[in-house]
C-alpha positions in Angstrom: 42.9 38.7 60.0 40.6 36.0 61.2 38.7 34.4 58.3 35.0 35.0 58.3 32.8 32.0 58.6 29.6 30.8 60.3 29.7 29.4 63.8 28.6 26.0 62.6 31.4 25.9 60.0 34.1 26.8 62.7 32.7 24.1 65.0 32.7 21.5 62.3 36.4 21.9 61.3 37.9 20.2 64.4 35.6 17.2 64.0 36.4 16.9 60.3 40.1 17.0 61.0 39.7 14.3 63.7 37.9 12.1 61.2 40.6 12.6 58.6 43.3 11.7 61.1 41.5 8.6 62.3 41.0 7.5 58.6 44.7 8.0 57.9 45.7 6.0 61.0 43.4 3.2 60.1 44.7 3.1 56.6 48.3 2.9 57.8 47.4 0.3 60.3 45.6 -1.8 57.7 48.6 -1.5 55.3 50.8 -3.0 58.0 48.6 -6.0 58.6 49.2 -9.3 56.8 47.4 -10.1 53.6 44.8 -12.3 55.3 43.9 -9.6 57.8 43.6 -7.0 55.0 41.2 -9.4 53.2 39.0 -9.8 56.3 38.8 -6.1 56.8 38.0 -5.6 53.1 35.2 -8.2 53.3 33.8 -6.6 56.4 33.8 -3.1 54.8 32.1 -4.5 51.6 29.4 -6.3 53.7 28.7 -3.3 55.9 29.9 0.0 54.6 29.8 -0.6 50.8 26.7 -2.9 50.8 24.2 -0.1 50.0 26.3 1.2 47.2 26.8 -2.2 45.7 23.0 -2.9 46.0 22.3 0.4 44.3 24.7 -0.5 41.5 23.0 -3.9 41.0 19.6 -2.3 40.8 20.8 0.2 38.3 22.3 -2.6 36.2 19.0 -4.6 36.4 17.0 -1.6 35.3 19.3 -1.0 32.4 19.0 -4.6 31.3 15.2 -4.5 31.8 15.0 -1.4 29.6 17.0 -3.0 26.9 14.8 -6.1 27.0 11.7 -4.0 26.9 13.0 -2.2 23.8 13.8 -5.6 22.2 10.3 -6.9 23.0 8.6 -3.8 21.6 10.6 -4.2 18.3 9.6 -7.9 18.2 5.9 -7.0 18.8 6.0 -4.4 16.0 7.6 -6.9 13.7 5.1 -9.6 14.5 2.2 -7.1 14.0 3.5 -6.2 10.5 3.9 -9.9 9.6 0.3 -10.6 10.9 -1.2 -7.7 8.9 0.6 -8.9 5.8 -0.4 -12.5 6.4 -4.1 -11.5 7.0 -4.2 -9.5 3.8 -2.7 -12.4 1.8 -5.2 -14.8 3.3 -8.1 -12.5 2.3 -6.7 -12.1 -1.2 -6.2 -15.8 -1.6 -9.7 -16.5 -0.4 -11.1 -14.0 -2.9 -9.0 -15.5 -5.7 -10.2 -19.0 -4.9 -13.8 -18.1 -4.9 -13.2 -16.1 -8.1 -11.6 -19.2 -9.8 -14.6 -21.3 -8.7 -16.9 -18.8 -10.2 -14.9 -18.7 -13.4 -14.9 -22.5 -13.6 -18.7 -22.5 -13.4 -19.1 -19.6 -15.8 -16.7 -20.7 -18.5 -14.3 -18.9 -20.8 -16.8 -16.1 -21.6 -16.0 -14.5 -18.2 -12.6 -12.7 -18.4 -10.7 -12.4 -15.1 -9.5 -8.8 -14.4 -7.8 -6.7 -11.8 -9.6 -3.5 -10.7 -7.7 -0.2 -10.4 -9.2 2.9 -8.8 -8.1 6.3 -10.1 -8.2 7.9 -6.7 -9.1 11.4 -7.9 -11.9 13.5 -6.5 -15.1 13.0 -8.5 -14.2 9.6 -9.8 -14.9 7.5 -6.8 -17.5 5.4 -8.7 -15.3 4.7 -11.7 -12.7 2.0 -12.1 -10.2 0.6 -14.6 -9.9 -3.1 -15.5 -6.8 -4.6 -17.2 -8.8 -6.3 -20.0 -10.2 -4.6 -23.1 -11.4 -4.9 -26.7 -8.6 -7.3 -27.6 -10.0 -9.7 -24.9 -13.6 -9.5 -26.3 -14.8 -6.8 -23.9 -17.5 -4.5 -25.2 -19.3 -1.4 -23.9 -22.1 -2.5 -21.6 -20.3 -5.7 -20.4 -21.2 -6.6 -16.9 -18.5 -6.7 -14.2 -19.1 -9.2 -11.5 -17.5 -10.7 -8.4 -18.2 -14.0 -6.6 -21.0 -12.3 -4.7 -22.8 -10.5 -7.6 -22.8 -7.4 -9.7 -20.0 -4.8 -9.3 -20.9 -2.5 -12.2 -20.7 -2.1 -16.0 -18.2 -1.2 -18.6 -18.6 2.3 -20.0 -15.6 2.8 -22.3 -13.5 0.2 -24.0 -9.9 0.4 -25.2 -7.6 -2.2 -26.8 -5.9 -3.3 -23.6 -8.1 -2.0 -20.8 -11.6 -0.6 -20.1 -13.3 1.9 -17.9 -16.3 1.0 -15.8 -18.7 2.4 -13.3 -19.9 0.6 -10.2 -23.4 0.6 -8.7 -22.6 3.7 -6.5 -22.6 5.9 -9.6 -25.7 8.2 -9.8 -26.4 6.9 -13.3 -26.6 3.3 -12.3 -29.9 1.5 -13.2 -30.7 -2.2 -13.4 -33.9 -4.0 -14.2 -34.4 -6.5 -11.4 -36.6 -9.2 -10.0 -36.8 -11.4 -6.9 -34.8 -14.6 -7.4 -38.0 -16.6 -7.4 -39.5 -14.4 -10.2 -42.5 -13.3 -8.0 -41.9 -9.5 -8.3 -40.1 -7.1 -10.7 -38.8 -3.6 -10.4 -35.9 -1.2 -11.1 -32.8 -1.0 -8.8 -31.3 2.4 -8.5 -28.5 4.1 -6.6 -29.2 6.5 -3.7 -26.3 8.6 -2.7 -25.4 8.9 0.9 -23.6 11.7 2.7 -20.5 9.6 2.4 -19.5 6.9 -0.1 -20.1 4.1 2.5 -23.6 5.4 3.0 -24.6 4.8 -0.6 -27.6 2.4 -0.9 -29.5 0.5 -3.5 -33.3 1.0 -3.9 -35.7 -1.4 -5.6 -38.5 0.7 -7.1 -41.7 -0.2 -8.9 -42.8 -3.3 -6.9 -46.6 -3.8 -7.1 -48.4 -2.6 -4.0 -50.1 -5.9 -3.4 -46.9 -7.8 -3.7 -45.4 -8.2 -0.2 -41.6 -8.9 -0.2 -40.0 -10.6 2.9 -36.8 -9.1 4.3 -33.8 -11.1 3.2 -35.2 -12.0 -0.2 -32.6 -12.2 -2.9 -32.8 -9.6 -5.8 -31.1 -10.4 -9.1 -31.0 -8.8 -12.5 -34.0 -9.6 -14.7 -32.4 -9.7 -18.1 -34.0 -6.6 -19.4 -31.3 -4.1 -20.5 -27.6 -4.6 -20.6 -27.3 -7.1 -17.7 -28.0 -10.8 -18.2 -30.7 -12.4 -16.0 -29.7 -13.8 -12.7 -26.8 -11.7 -11.4 -27.2 -11.1 -7.6 -27.7 -7.4 -6.7 -28.7 -7.5 -3.0 -31.2 -8.6 -0.4 -34.4 -6.9 0.8 -33.7 -4.9 3.9 -36.9 -2.8 4.6 -39.7 -0.9 3.0 -38.8 2.6 1.9 -42.1 4.2 1.1 -45.5 3.6 -0.6 -46.8 5.7 -3.4 -50.5 5.8 -3.9 -52.0 2.3 -4.0 -50.0 0.8 -6.9 -46.3 0.5 -5.9 -43.8 0.0 -3.1 -40.0 0.5 -2.9 -37.5 -1.4 -0.8 -34.0 -0.7 0.5 -31.5 -3.4 -0.4 -28.4 -4.6 1.4 -25.9 -4.8 -1.6 -24.2 -8.1 -2.3 -21.0 -6.3 -3.3 -19.1 -3.4 -1.7 -17.4 -1.9 -4.9 -14.6 -0.2 -3.0 -13.4 -3.5 -1.8 -13.5 -5.3 -5.1 -9.9 -5.8 -6.4 -10.4 -8.9 -8.6 -13.4 -9.4 -10.8 -14.8 -11.1 -13.9 -15.9 -9.2 -17.0 -18.6 -10.8 -19.2 -18.2 -10.9 -23.0 -21.0 -10.8 -25.6 -21.0 -14.6 -25.8 -22.5 -14.8 -22.3 -26.1 -16.3 -22.4 -29.1 -14.3 -21.3 -29.7 -16.3 -18.1 -26.7 -16.7 -15.8 -28.4 -17.4 -12.5 -27.0 -20.9 -12.3 -23.5 -19.4 -12.2 -24.1 -18.1 -8.7 -25.1 -21.2 -6.8 -27.3 -20.7 -3.8 -24.5 -21.7 -1.4 -22.2 -19.1 -2.8 -24.7 -16.2 -2.2 -24.3 -15.1 1.5 -27.3 -14.1 3.6 -27.9 -10.5 4.6 -26.0 -10.4 7.9 -22.8 -12.0 6.5 -22.8 -9.4 3.6 -22.4 -6.6 6.1 -19.9 -8.5 8.3 -17.6 -9.6 5.5 -15.0 -7.3 4.0 -16.5 -7.5 0.6 -15.5 -9.3 -2.5 -11.9 -8.3 -2.3 
C-alpha cells in the first residue's frame, strides 16, 4: 500500500536524499585529504557556515556576563546605601551629642544627661522615659531640655528612672515671655489632626504690644520652669480678643519626637538659665523647620 502523504512531502524526499548523499560524499572526500587540507576546509566552514552560530554564542555569553555584573553592581549599591544610611545616622547622633556636651559644660553638674525612650503604645505619644531618677537628684517638675530648648517636664520619679511629658501633651502649660522681656504670656499646646501638626500658642499678650515674627520666646520663671529656656519663635498672629489681648502661633524650638538625648535639671538649678543657651546656639525660625530636631 502506498503510504499517504502530502504532495509537497513526496516532492521533498528526493531532494533531501540528494543532499544527504552529497554530504556523505563530501565527508568521505574530506577524510581522505591530508591534515593541512582538512584544516583549511574547517577554517572555511567556521568563517562562513558556522560564523552566525559562533556570533550568537558569543552574544549569549556576553549577555550572561553582563547580567552577572549587573547583579553584582546592584548588590554593591544596596550595600553602599546601607553604609551611607548608618553613617548619616551616626553623624547626626554625634553632632547632637557634641552640642549636648557643650550645653552641659555651660550649664554645670546640675544638668543630668539622659537618654529618652518612647513607650510606643497608643495614647502615650506625648510621654517618655529617661534613664535618670531620684538617685540622680531628679524631682517631679524637673525641666527636660535639649541644646535647642525645652522638651518637657518630669511627671513621675522613680529611683533609677523617671517619666516625663513633652510639650505636645494637652496638659502642657508654661509661663513665657519674649527674650527681651518686652511681653509676657502663657504658652499652651494646640493639638493637630496628627502629631506632627501639634503647635504651640502664646496667649495673653497685651493688645497694644506688637510682636515681630521671628522673636524668641522663652520661659519666664513663673511656675516650674526656670527663666530663660527657649520655647519657640513667633510665627504669626492667631486671633485678637476684644481690645486687650493677642495670641501668636509659635514655631517650636524642639521637635520632641526627634529628641533622643537630653538634659534633666535638678533642684539646684538657679532661677535664671537664659545664659546657658547662648544666642549663637539658638537657631532662627527657618532652620528649626529644616533641621531634623534635637536628636
